[in-house]
C-alpha positions, 0 to 999 in steps of 0.5 A: 474826752478831750481834756486840757491841763494848764500848768504853772510855767514856773516848774516843768511837769514833772518838776526836776526839783521842788514843785508839788503842784507840778508833780500832781499835774503830772500824775493826773495828766499821765493817768488821764492819758493812760485811761484813754482820754485825749489830754493836752498839757500846756506847760513849759517846753522841758516838761515830759508827758505821754500826753500831747505837750503844748509848750508855752515857754522853752523851759521852766521860768524859775530855772531860766535866767533870761525869763524876766517878768512872768506876765508876758509868758502867761499871756502867750500861754493864754493865747496858745490855750485859746488857739488849741484847746477845744476841749470838753474839760479844762483844768487850770492848776494856777489861779493866776492863769485862770484869772488872766484867762477870764479877764482876757475873755471879758476884755475881748468881748468888749465889755 
């Protein structure tokens, strides 16, 4: 099964410091890949995974002093997910990312 994991960009997956959500994303991604699923992890570029990594920013935003506002990073992430994620199943770990994804899909259809 083709699976997309969309993680928050605030911390790397797995997190270097604090980040319970990102740790769960890592465990889930690694186990799905170990079971033979075709998993793509959309996360920060400093993430480490045995699955395919689709970096959506160079490094975790919380540790990047040049990151600034998170919204442009989320929008670029959504574009990358739309371009690459042709999947059977998509996990949105962050509700804000899911909301932006749904809103942008609605807006693009002209409704």
